[in-house]
C-alpha positions, 0 to 999 in steps of 0.5 A: 238782192236785198234779202240775199245780202241781208242773209249773207251779212247776218249769217255768213260774213261775220263781223262785217256789216253791209253799208250799201250796194248796187249792181249792174250787168256785165254789159256796162263793163263791156261798154267801158272796155273793162276786161271780162273773162267770159263771153256770157253775161254776168252780174257785177255787185259792188258792196261797201262794208263797215270799217272798210272790210273786205270779203274772202273768196269763200264769202264771195262764193256764199253770195252766189250760193245764197242767190241760187237758194233764194232765186229759183229763176236765177238758178234754173233758167239762167245758171243751169241753162248756162245763159249767165256766168257766175257773178263778180263781187267787188268791195269798194272803199269805205265812204264810196257810197257817200261820195257816190250819193254826192256825185249823183246829187251834183250831176243830176241837179237834184233839189234835195239831198234827202231824195238821193237814193243809190240806184240798185241797178247801175245803168250809167257807164260813168257811175260804173267807172266811178265805182271801179276807181274806188275798189278796196284793196282786195287780195281776192280779186273780184271774180267768183269762180 
């Protein structure tokens, strides 16, 4: 996912620098009673962009396209076999990942803030809820169709 996001950020999301990201499976959303539009599992990507930027629907779609180009397993085994639905892209408010790092530090009783790393794959329902509460005001709501 790092490579895919770097490609999108550098080539397709003009004037929008990626600050940080994390992702999870839609199974986490199901555990929180977050409404999903499909029975198939899908990935949920949380992005923070410089200056609180948001993405257009076309820019969100480009993330899925680049992922398919860069990951043969994703496109051939998962998407083509219809075992997984298209991803959902959420953009969070500016400063969300900084707050998320502090939240991780406080909740996990870590010794040093220098050792805090934002998880690239969320596994904690409370962390998912925190990010959902910090979504940017996005006129293009979330789902890539």
